[in-house]
C-alpha positions as CSV (number, residue, x, y, z in Angstrom):
1,X,10.1,44.2,-27.0
2,X,8.9,40.6,-26.2
3,X,12.4,39.2,-25.7
4,X,13.5,41.6,-22.9
5,X,10.2,41.0,-21.1
6,X,10.7,37.2,-21.5
7,X,14.3,37.5,-20.2
8,X,13.2,39.6,-17.2
9,X,10.4,37.1,-16.4
10,X,12.8,34.2,-16.6
11,X,15.3,36.1,-14.3
12,X,12.5,36.7,-11.8
13,X,11.4,33.1,-11.9
14,X,15.0,31.9,-11.3
15,X,15.5,34.4,-8.5
16,X,12.3,33.5,-6.6
17,X,13.6,30.3,-5.1
18,X,16.8,32.0,-4.0
19,X,14.8,34.9,-2.4
20,X,12.6,32.4,-0.6
21,X,15.6,30.5,0.7
22,X,17.2,33.7,2.0
23,X,14.4,34.0,4.5
24,X,15.2,30.5,5.8
25,X,17.5,30.2,8.8
26,X,18.9,27.5,11.1
27,X,17.0,27.7,14.4
28,X,15.9,25.5,17.3
29,X,12.5,24.8,18.7
30,X,12.1,23.2,22.2
31,X,9.2,21.7,24.2
32,X,9.1,19.5,27.2
33,X,8.9,16.4,25.0
34,X,11.2,17.2,22.1
35,X,13.7,19.5,20.5
36,X,14.2,20.4,16.9
37,X,16.9,21.9,14.7
38,X,15.1,23.4,11.7
39,X,16.2,25.0,8.4
40,X,13.2,27.1,7.6
41,X,11.4,30.4,8.1
42,X,10.8,30.8,11.8
43,X,7.2,30.7,13.0
44,X,6.0,29.3,9.7
45,X,5.5,25.9,8.0
46,X,8.0,26.8,5.4
47,X,10.7,24.2,6.2
48,X,13.3,22.4,4.0
49,X,14.7,20.0,6.7
50,X,14.6,19.3,10.4
51,X,16.3,17.1,13.0
52,X,14.2,16.0,16.0
53,X,15.1,14.4,19.3
54,X,13.5,13.4,22.5
55,X,15.7,14.8,25.3
56,X,17.5,12.1,27.3
57,X,17.1,9.5,24.6
58,X,19.7,8.4,22.0
59,X,19.3,9.0,18.3
60,X,17.6,11.6,16.2
61,X,15.0,11.7,13.4
62,X,15.8,13.7,10.3
63,X,13.0,14.7,7.9
64,X,13.4,16.3,4.6
65,X,10.5,18.5,3.5
66,X,11.4,18.9,-0.1
67,X,8.9,16.4,-1.5
68,X,9.8,13.5,-3.8
69,X,8.8,12.1,-7.1
70,X,7.5,8.6,-7.5
71,X,7.8,7.7,-3.8
72,X,4.9,6.1,-2.0
73,X,3.9,6.6,1.6
74,X,5.6,4.1,3.9
75,X,8.0,2.9,1.1
76,X,11.6,2.2,2.1
77,X,14.0,4.8,0.6
78,X,17.2,6.7,1.2
79,X,17.7,10.2,2.5
80,X,21.1,11.4,1.3
81,X,22.7,14.4,3.0
82,X,25.9,15.8,1.5
83,X,28.1,18.7,2.7
84,X,31.6,19.2,1.5
85,X,33.3,15.8,1.6
86,X,30.8,14.4,4.1
87,X,28.0,12.2,2.8
88,X,25.4,10.5,4.9
89,X,23.1,8.0,3.2
90,X,20.3,7.3,5.7
91,X,17.7,4.4,5.4
92,X,14.3,6.0,5.7
93,X,10.7,5.8,4.6
94,X,8.2,7.9,2.8
95,X,5.8,9.9,4.9
96,X,2.7,11.8,3.7
97,X,2.8,15.6,4.1
98,X,-0.8,16.5,4.8
99,X,-0.3,20.2,4.1
100,X,1.6,19.9,0.8
101,X,0.2,16.6,-0.4
102,X,3.7,15.5,-1.2
103,X,5.6,12.4,0.2
104,X,8.6,13.5,2.2
105,X,11.3,11.3,3.7
106,X,12.1,10.6,7.4
107,X,15.1,8.6,8.6
108,X,16.8,7.8,11.9
109,X,20.2,9.4,12.5
110,X,22.8,10.0,15.2
111,X,24.1,13.3,16.7
112,X,27.4,12.4,15.1
113,X,25.8,12.6,11.7
114,X,24.6,16.1,12.4
115,X,28.0,17.2,13.8
116,X,29.8,15.9,10.7
117,X,27.4,17.8,8.4
118,X,27.7,21.0,10.5
119,X,31.5,20.8,10.5
120,X,31.7,20.4,6.7
121,X,30.1,23.8,6.2
122,X,29.1,25.4,2.9
123,X,26.0,23.9,1.4
124,X,24.0,20.9,2.5
125,X,22.5,19.0,-0.4
126,X,19.3,17.1,0.5
127,X,18.5,14.3,-1.9
128,X,15.6,11.9,-2.0
129,X,13.9,9.9,-4.7
130,X,13.1,12.4,-7.5
131,X,14.1,15.6,-5.6
132,X,17.3,17.4,-4.7
133,X,17.8,20.7,-2.9
134,X,20.7,22.7,-1.6
135,X,20.5,24.7,1.6
136,X,23.1,27.0,3.2
137,X,24.8,25.7,6.3
138,X,25.6,29.3,7.4
139,X,24.5,29.7,11.0
140,X,24.1,26.0,11.7
141,X,26.9,25.8,14.4
142,X,25.3,27.8,17.2
143,X,21.9,26.4,16.5
144,X,23.3,22.8,16.4
145,X,25.1,23.4,19.7
146,X,21.9,24.6,21.3
147,X,20.0,21.6,19.8
148,X,22.6,19.1,21.0
149,X,22.4,20.6,24.6
150,X,18.6,20.3,24.5
151,X,18.8,16.7,23.3
152,X,21.3,15.8,26.1
153,X,19.0,17.0,28.9
154,X,17.9,14.1,31.1
155,X,14.2,13.2,31.0
156,X,12.1,15.1,33.5
């Protein structure tokens, strides 16, 4: 009797991250000062990764929200994004996440990096020091197009 209960508990534990990820989607958020492409649960702080731009200015900022292990705040590090045959290794730094207490990674990027990842499709693997997570790229194309348009808007 103990073994079936243990097997069921293990199955539930393994399914929990997948269930949590299913609620996450690619969506955009816009304000007068910035635009963001987010993989997370809309209207919550549950986010795996986001891309941020200031409309009318070149470049993006990409931030993983998967935590890290052994990374100090402000330490130089890499943020590696892989999808299909596309791999982007971005020079970044550790940033403190006040809510989770973890150290996440932020790095500069270009819109071309995002386009290459979105075009690859499938699963995006986010990798930082001591942490790795895969997220679905399903639904990224329309959200990325809306994000790119928002980033291209001239400054007001």
